[in-house]
C-alpha positions in Angstrom: -10.6 -9.6 -28.1 -11.8 -7.6 -25.6 -10.2 -8.1 -22.1 -11.6 -9.1 -18.8 -13.7 -5.6 -17.8 -12.2 -5.1 -13.9 -14.0 -2.6 -11.8 -11.0 -2.6 -9.2 -9.1 -4.9 -7.3 -10.8 -5.9 -4.2 -8.3 -8.0 -2.0 -4.5 -8.6 -1.7 -4.0 -12.2 0.4 -0.2 -12.3 2.2 1.7 -15.4 3.4 2.8 -14.3 7.0 5.0 -16.4 9.5 3.5 -15.5 12.8 -0.8 -14.3 12.1 -1.1 -12.9 15.5 2.3 -10.8 15.0 0.9 -10.0 11.2 -2.6 -8.7 12.5 -1.2 -6.3 15.5 1.4 -4.3 12.5 -1.5 -4.0 9.9 -3.8 -3.0 12.4 -0.8 -0.5 14.0 0.1 0.5 10.8 -3.0 0.4 8.7 -6.0 1.1 11.7 -7.4 -1.3 10.0 -9.9 -3.4 11.5 -9.9 -7.8 12.2 -13.5 -8.9 11.0 -12.5 -12.6 10.8 -10.6 -15.2 11.8 -10.5 -18.6 10.4 -9.3 -21.8 12.3 -6.6 -19.6 13.8 -5.0 -20.1 10.0 -6.3 -16.7 8.0 -7.7 -13.6 9.5 -9.2 -10.6 7.1 -9.0 -7.5 8.0 -10.7 -4.2 6.8 -9.9 -1.0 6.6 -11.4 2.0 7.7 -14.2 3.5 5.7 -14.2 0.5 3.1 -17.4 -1.2 0.9 -15.4 -4.3 1.1 -15.9 -7.5 3.2 -12.5 -7.6 3.8 -9.3 -5.2 2.0 -6.4 -7.0 3.2 -7.0 -11.2 3.9 -3.1 -12.6 6.0 -2.5 -16.8 6.0 -0.1 -18.1 8.5 2.3 -20.6 7.3 4.5 -21.0 9.9 7.4 -19.5 11.2 10.3 -21.3 9.2 8.7 -20.3 5.8 11.3 -18.9 3.3 11.3 -15.4 2.2 11.1 -14.8 -1.5 13.7 -13.5 -2.7 14.2 -10.3 -5.5 15.7 -12.8 -8.1 11.8 -14.7 -7.6 8.9 -14.6 -10.0 6.0 -13.1 -7.8 4.3 -9.9 -6.1 6.5 -7.2 -5.9 4.6 -4.8 -3.6 1.3 -3.9 -2.6 0.5 -0.1 -3.4 -2.3 1.6 -0.7 -3.4 5.0 -2.1 -4.2 7.7 0.5 -6.5 11.1 -0.2 -4.6 13.5 0.5 -1.1 14.4 0.9 -1.1 15.6 4.5 -2.1 11.7 5.2 1.5 10.5 4.0 2.5 12.9 6.7 1.1 10.8 9.1 2.1 7.1 7.2 5.6 8.6 7.5 5.2 9.2 11.7 4.1 5.7 12.2 5.7 3.9 10.0 9.0 5.1 11.3 8.0 4.9 14.8 6.9 1.3 13.9 10.8 0.4 12.6 8.3 -0.3 8.8 9.4 3.1 6.9 12.4 1.9 4.2 12.6 4.7 1.7 10.3 7.7 0.0 10.2 8.8 -3.5 9.1 11.1 -5.9 7.6 9.5 -9.0 5.9 12.6 -10.8 2.2 11.2 -11.0 2.9 10.3 -8.0 4.4 10.9 -4.0 5.6 7.3 -2.7 6.4 6.3 0.7 7.5 2.3 1.3 8.3 0.2 3.7 7.9 -3.5 4.9 6.2 -6.0 7.7 6.9 -8.0 9.7 8.1 -10.5 7.7 9.5 -8.3 5.2 7.0 -7.9 2.9 7.1 -4.6 1.0 4.5 -2.6 0.6 3.8 1.0 -1.0 1.3 4.2 0.8 1.1 7.0 -2.3 -0.9 10.0 -2.7 -1.6 10.8 -6.4 -1.2 13.7 -7.8 -4.6 15.7 -9.1 -4.7 13.8 -12.6 -4.6 18.0 -14.5 -1.0 18.0 -12.5 0.6 15.7 -14.3 1.9 18.1 -17.1 5.1 16.4 -17.9 4.6 12.5 -15.6 1.3 11.7 -17.8 3.8 9.1 -20.1 6.3 8.7 -17.3 7.4 7.4 -14.6 10.8 8.5 -12.7 12.3 7.9 -9.4 13.5 10.5 -7.3 14.3 11.1 -4.2 11.0 12.4 -2.4 11.1 15.8 -0.3 8.2 15.4 2.2 7.7 18.6 3.4 8.2 20.3 0.1 5.6 18.6 -1.4 2.9 18.9 1.7 3.5 22.9 1.4 2.9 22.5 -2.1 0.2 20.4 -2.6 -1.5 20.7 0.8 -2.4 24.2 0.7 -4.8 23.1 -1.6 -5.3 19.3 -1.2 -7.9 17.3 -3.4 -8.5 13.7 -2.8 -7.9 11.7 -5.5 -11.3 10.4 -7.8 -10.0 7.3 -7.5 -12.5 4.1 -5.6 -9.5 2.5 -4.2 -8.9 5.9 -2.0 -11.9 5.9 -0.6 -12.8 2.4 -0.1 -9.1 1.8 1.3 -7.7 -0.6 -1.3 -4.7 -1.0 -2.6 -4.2 1.6 -6.0 -2.3 -0.8 -7.8 0.4 -3.6 -7.7 3.9 -4.1 -8.8 4.3 -7.6 -10.1 8.3 -8.2 -10.6 9.7 -11.4 -13.4 12.9 -13.4 -14.1 13.5 -12.7 -17.6 
């Protein structure tokens, strides 16, 4: 059986407690533009340069909504790909300023920052190492500490934008799903 032919992930929709607070966060953190709001229950945001109608939808569920726990089935996090390693430095600064930066990891083929939005929803901002430089990480997904300054020095002198449409369109490069076993 042949699988469904997927071109790319087009957008994500998140449940949030306070729509205005979440819209403000994603505008400040990612530079998203609010392109529509429906009944003050949903907001639709687009990344700069995106060809999508919207890249992120936010749906208000109220201030008393419970947080899904680590041991719950569901989405773990979204990963937003940036086109250059230097963009991770900028992202680290912005997320730190917003109090949203929670960690950094070197995954071999990717260099990643992790953060949380005002509702505690986790996200990743990642830069994809040029494919010809993956080496031993072609079939590995390690988790090591990230020395961002060292990696910017290593890769920043000869920046190579990823050829992924996700980097150009501002959409998540990948998502992680978590389930109980």
